[in-house]
C-alpha positions in Angstrom: -38.4 34.4 38.9 -36.6 37.5 37.7 -32.9 37.3 37.8 -30.2 39.8 36.9 -26.7 38.4 36.8 -23.7 40.7 36.5 -20.2 39.7 35.4 -17.0 41.3 34.2 -15.7 43.1 37.2 -12.1 42.9 38.4 -9.0 44.8 39.2 -7.4 47.2 36.8 -4.9 50.0 36.8 -5.9 53.5 36.3 -6.5 54.3 32.6 -7.5 50.7 31.9 -10.8 49.3 30.7 -13.4 46.8 31.8 -16.7 45.7 30.3 -19.5 44.7 32.6 -22.4 42.5 31.6 -25.9 42.1 33.0 -27.9 39.1 31.8 -31.6 39.2 32.4 -33.6 35.9 32.6 -37.3 35.2 32.8 -38.0 38.9 32.3 -40.0 41.1 29.9 -36.8 42.5 28.5 -38.3 44.2 25.4 -39.7 47.1 27.3 -37.7 48.1 30.4 -35.4 50.7 31.8 -32.2 49.0 32.8 -29.3 50.6 34.5 -26.0 50.4 36.3 -25.5 51.7 39.8 -22.5 51.6 42.0 -21.9 51.7 45.7 -18.9 51.9 48.1 -19.2 51.1 51.8 -20.6 53.9 53.8 -22.0 55.8 50.8 -25.3 55.9 49.0 -25.9 54.0 45.9 -25.0 56.1 42.8 -26.5 56.0 39.4 -24.0 55.4 36.6 -26.0 54.9 33.4 -29.5 54.0 32.1 -30.8 52.5 28.9 -34.2 51.9 27.6 -34.4 48.4 26.1 -37.2 49.2 23.7 -35.5 52.2 22.0 -32.4 54.3 22.0 -32.5 56.4 25.1 -29.5 56.5 27.4 -28.5 58.6 30.4 -25.2 59.0 32.1 -23.9 60.4 35.4 -21.7 63.5 34.8 -18.8 61.7 36.4 -18.7 59.0 33.8 -20.0 60.7 30.6 -17.5 60.3 27.8 -15.7 57.4 29.5 -18.5 54.8 30.0 -20.9 53.5 27.4 -24.1 51.5 28.1 -25.4 49.3 25.4 -27.8 46.3 24.9 -28.1 43.1 23.0 -31.7 42.1 22.7 -30.9 38.6 21.3 -29.0 37.8 24.6 -31.3 39.8 27.0 -28.0 41.5 28.1 -27.0 45.0 28.9 -23.4 46.1 28.9 -21.3 48.8 30.5 -18.1 49.6 28.7 -15.8 51.5 31.1 -12.7 53.2 29.7 -10.1 55.5 31.2 -10.9 54.1 34.6 -10.0 56.1 37.7 -9.5 55.1 41.3 -12.7 56.9 42.2 -14.6 54.4 40.0 -13.8 51.7 42.5 -17.1 50.3 43.8 -19.5 47.4 43.7 -21.5 47.7 40.4 -25.1 46.6 40.4 -27.5 46.1 37.5 -31.1 47.2 38.0 -34.3 47.1 36.0 -37.7 48.6 36.0 -40.2 46.9 33.7 -42.6 48.3 31.1 -41.3 51.8 31.0 -38.9 54.2 29.3 -36.1 55.7 31.4 -36.2 59.1 33.0 -32.8 60.8 33.6 -33.7 61.7 37.1 -33.8 58.0 38.1 -30.0 58.0 38.2 -30.5 59.7 41.6 -33.4 57.5 42.6 -32.4 53.8 42.8 -35.7 53.2 44.6 -37.5 53.5 41.2 -36.1 50.1 40.2 -37.8 46.8 40.9 -35.1 44.3 40.5 -31.4 44.2 41.3 -28.5 41.9 40.7 -26.0 40.9 43.3 -23.2 43.1 42.0 -19.7 42.8 40.6 -16.7 44.4 42.2 -14.6 46.9 40.2 -11.3 48.0 41.7 -9.1 50.6 40.1 -5.6 51.3 41.5 
């Protein structure tokens, strides 16, 4: 059974930082596109960042580039999202997603339907 478990959300003041984690279990981690998406009630799910677990490719939404960094730790089957200089508009439920056996395509930031598996999410609130 594939599981993605997010952690690290919380409440922070504007300008602060948080690091989200997404642990993948029972999953072919070594070749997958994994990403972070966020959603607020009443709005569509928005792509934040993608990373290819088998290489070095990353993609970012324009709204977070330069402030957020996605990274991976293969030894822990975990993907991270370091979020710096947080703004109130970053407030959302953040979900981890994965699509196996593929590199990432930047356009998938706008197409969450491309992803096979999703975590339950972790709430980030910036005030």
